[in-house]
C-alpha positions in Angstrom: 110.0 216.6 -42.7 106.4 216.1 -41.6 105.1 217.9 -38.6 104.3 215.6 -35.6 102.2 215.9 -32.5 103.6 214.6 -29.3 101.6 213.7 -26.2 100.4 216.8 -24.3 100.6 219.1 -27.3 97.5 220.4 -29.0 96.7 219.3 -32.6 96.9 222.2 -35.0 94.0 222.8 -37.2 95.7 222.6 -40.6 92.5 221.7 -42.4 89.0 220.9 -41.3 87.9 217.4 -40.4 85.4 215.8 -42.7 81.8 216.4 -41.7 80.7 214.3 -38.8 79.1 210.9 -39.6 75.5 210.8 -38.8 74.3 209.1 -35.6 74.2 205.4 -36.2 77.0 205.6 -38.8 79.7 205.2 -36.2 80.8 208.7 -35.4 81.1 208.1 -31.7 82.8 204.7 -32.3 85.3 206.3 -34.7 86.1 209.0 -32.0 86.8 206.2 -29.5 89.3 204.7 -31.9 91.0 208.0 -32.6 91.1 208.8 -28.8 92.6 205.3 -28.1 95.2 205.8 -30.8 96.1 209.2 -29.5 96.5 207.8 -26.0 99.5 205.8 -27.3 101.3 209.0 -28.5 104.8 209.1 -27.0 105.1 205.3 -26.6 108.6 204.4 -27.7 109.2 202.4 -30.9 110.0 198.8 -30.0 109.9 196.1 -32.8 107.2 193.5 -32.1 106.0 195.1 -28.9 102.5 196.2 -28.1 102.4 197.9 -24.6 101.3 201.5 -24.2 103.9 203.8 -22.7 106.5 200.9 -22.8 106.9 200.2 -26.5 105.3 199.2 -29.8 105.8 199.1 -33.5 103.1 200.0 -36.0 101.4 196.6 -35.8 101.7 196.7 -32.0 99.9 200.1 -32.0 97.0 198.7 -34.0 96.9 195.6 -31.7 96.9 197.8 -28.6 94.0 200.0 -29.9 92.1 196.8 -30.8 92.5 195.5 -27.2 91.3 198.8 -25.8 88.2 198.8 -28.0 87.3 195.1 -28.0 89.3 193.3 -25.2 91.3 190.4 -26.4 93.1 190.3 -29.8 91.6 188.0 -32.4 95.0 186.4 -33.1 98.6 186.9 -32.1 101.0 187.5 -34.9 104.0 185.1 -35.2 107.4 186.5 -34.6 108.5 188.7 -37.5 111.7 190.4 -38.6 111.9 194.0 -39.7 112.3 192.9 -43.4 109.5 190.2 -43.2 107.5 191.7 -46.1 110.5 191.8 -48.5 111.6 188.3 -47.6 108.2 186.5 -47.9 106.6 188.5 -50.6 103.3 187.6 -49.0 100.9 190.4 -48.2 100.3 189.1 -44.6 99.4 192.5 -43.2 96.6 193.0 -45.7 95.4 189.4 -45.3 95.1 189.8 -41.5 93.3 193.2 -42.0 90.8 191.5 -44.3 90.3 188.7 -41.8 89.6 191.0 -38.9 88.4 194.3 -40.3 86.5 193.0 -43.3 86.0 194.7 -46.7 88.8 196.9 -48.0 87.7 200.4 -48.7 89.0 203.0 -51.2 91.1 206.0 -50.2 88.1 208.3 -51.0 86.0 206.4 -48.4 88.4 206.7 -45.5 87.2 208.4 -42.3 88.7 209.2 -39.0 89.3 205.9 -37.0 90.1 203.8 -40.1 93.1 201.6 -40.3 95.6 202.6 -43.0 98.1 200.2 -44.5 101.1 201.5 -46.4 103.5 200.0 -48.9 106.8 201.5 -49.9 106.4 200.6 -53.6 103.3 199.4 -55.5 104.9 196.0 -56.2 105.6 195.3 -52.5 103.3 194.0 -49.8 101.9 196.4 -47.2 104.5 196.9 -44.5 103.3 199.8 -42.3 100.1 200.6 -40.5 98.5 203.6 -38.9 95.1 205.0 -37.8 93.6 207.9 -39.8 92.8 210.6 -37.3 91.6 213.7 -39.2 91.3 215.0 -42.7 95.1 215.3 -43.0 96.7 213.4 -40.1 97.3 209.8 -39.0 98.7 208.1 -35.9 101.5 205.6 -36.3 104.5 204.1 -34.6 107.5 205.7 -36.3 110.7 203.7 -36.3 113.6 205.5 -34.5 111.1 207.7 -32.7 107.8 206.9 -31.0 104.1 206.8 -31.6 103.3 210.1 -33.3 100.5 211.9 -35.1 101.9 212.9 -38.5 100.6 214.9 -41.4 99.3 212.7 -44.2 101.5 214.5 -46.7 101.6 213.4 -50.4 104.6 211.1 -49.8 102.5 209.2 -47.2 99.2 209.5 -49.0 100.5 207.9 -52.3 101.8 204.9 -50.3 98.4 204.0 -48.9 97.9 200.4 -49.9 94.6 199.7 -48.0 91.9 201.3 -45.9 89.9 199.3 -43.4 87.2 200.3 -41.0 87.3 198.9 -37.4 84.2 196.8 -37.0 81.7 198.1 -34.6 81.1 194.5 -33.3 83.4 191.5 -33.2 
């Protein structure tokens, strides 16, 4: 079971963060995104919700961080069932990320503050989202728990389906 960080508990230094990005490359902006994500830690899991300290799912966490950084959301998602990705077969999460975050990056390019999309199997659409926080951790809304900061262990890392950078301007 992966180690989690709960609100009010320090983050252990399991491995060093990547070197800071140079000024003008978004280091301060990325720190704002990570801080916004961490401020949701402890928010209970609630399917389709997006309210800090009240409830959210993984998409709701990303939507809430987006609102904290930019103000209004670029679009509201339609209602969705827990098994929406399996039913439709469409990669709607990835399509929305491309619309609002832009170019998809490779895993080797990911930096703190980036949006991570996960799929359970390579032949399925992305179904889970989180925010990369350090060299080995990410923040996500974990079903049957809450928003947590988890270790990006191999079982999570191999399920990364997409990496997207929050745009500095929208």
